[in-house]
C-alpha positions as CSV (number, residue, x, y, z in Angstrom):
1,K,-27.5,107.6,14.9
2,D,-29.3,110.2,12.9
3,Q,-28.1,113.7,11.7
4,Q,-29.3,115.5,14.9
5,G,-27.1,113.3,17.1
6,T,-29.9,111.3,18.6
7,F,-30.1,107.5,18.4
8,S,-32.7,105.9,16.2
9,A,-35.0,103.5,18.0
10,S,-35.0,99.8,17.0
11,A,-38.0,97.6,17.6
12,A,-36.5,96.4,20.9
13,T,-35.8,100.0,22.0
14,E,-39.4,101.0,21.2
15,D,-40.6,98.1,23.4
16,C,-38.4,99.3,26.2
17,N,-39.7,102.9,25.8
18,K,-43.3,101.6,26.1
19,S,-42.5,100.2,29.5
20,K,-40.8,103.4,30.7
21,S,-43.7,104.1,33.0
22,S,-43.2,100.8,34.8
23,S,-40.4,100.5,37.4
24,A,-38.5,97.8,35.6
25,D,-37.4,97.4,32.0
26,P,-38.0,94.1,30.1
27,D,-35.2,91.6,30.5
28,Y,-34.0,92.2,27.0
29,C,-33.4,96.0,27.5
30,R,-30.4,97.8,28.9
31,R,-30.3,101.6,29.8
32,I,-27.0,103.4,29.6
33,L,-26.0,107.0,30.0
34,V,-23.7,108.6,27.4
35,R,-22.2,112.1,27.0
36,D,-22.8,113.7,23.6
37,A,-20.5,116.0,21.8
38,K,-22.0,119.0,23.5
39,G,-21.4,117.6,27.0
40,S,-25.0,116.7,27.7
41,I,-25.7,113.4,29.3
42,R,-28.4,111.3,27.5
43,E,-30.0,108.0,28.4
44,I,-30.1,105.5,25.6
45,I,-31.8,102.1,25.6
46,L,-30.1,99.1,23.9
47,P,-30.9,95.4,23.6
48,K,-29.0,93.5,26.4
49,G,-27.8,91.1,23.7
50,L,-25.5,93.8,22.4
51,D,-22.2,93.0,24.1
52,L,-20.6,96.4,24.5
53,D,-18.2,95.2,27.2
54,R,-16.5,92.6,25.0
55,P,-13.1,93.7,23.7
56,K,-12.8,94.0,19.9
57,R,-11.1,91.3,18.0
58,T,-7.7,92.3,16.7
59,R,-7.5,92.6,13.0
60,T,-5.5,90.0,11.1
61,S,-2.5,91.3,9.2
62,F,-1.9,89.2,6.2
63,T,1.4,89.1,4.4
64,A,1.7,90.0,0.7
65,E,2.1,86.3,-0.2
66,Q,-1.0,85.3,1.8
67,L,-3.1,88.1,0.3
68,Y,-2.0,87.0,-3.2
69,R,-2.8,83.4,-2.7
70,L,-6.1,84.2,-1.0
71,E,-7.1,86.5,-3.9
72,M,-6.1,83.9,-6.5
73,E,-8.1,81.2,-4.7
74,F,-11.1,83.6,-4.4
75,Q,-11.0,84.3,-8.2
76,R,-11.0,80.5,-8.8
77,C,-13.7,79.7,-6.4
78,Q,-15.5,82.1,-4.0
79,Y,-16.3,79.5,-1.4
80,V,-13.3,77.4,-0.3
81,V,-14.5,74.6,1.9
82,G,-13.5,71.2,3.2
83,R,-10.2,69.7,2.3
84,E,-9.2,72.7,0.1
85,R,-9.8,75.2,2.9
86,T,-7.8,73.1,5.4
87,E,-4.9,72.6,3.0
88,L,-4.8,76.3,2.0
89,A,-4.9,77.3,5.7
90,R,-2.0,74.9,6.4
91,Q,0.1,76.2,3.4
92,L,-0.5,79.8,4.4
93,N,0.0,79.2,8.1
94,L,-3.5,80.6,8.9
95,S,-6.5,79.2,10.7
96,E,-9.4,77.9,8.6
97,T,-11.5,80.8,9.9
98,Q,-9.0,83.3,8.5
99,V,-9.1,81.6,5.1
């Protein structure tokens, strides 16, 4: 979004705009209507791959002990992989993805 409240066009959006004169948008485009801060309704074009309907993932809340251990491990080695990652996840009662 730029300073004037309009959305900047990406390459995919530009391709969609080029086809505006045709009756159908390309398969990779999605048109939606949004209401701006002034109450005006605007049409914006987004790539269909952008999943706006998917609910956001809840943020993980780490305990103070988990944060301390994760920070210490990060200082020792920024990329924890393999057996070390599995073991750290088990010790902290987290998933490997969270580690």
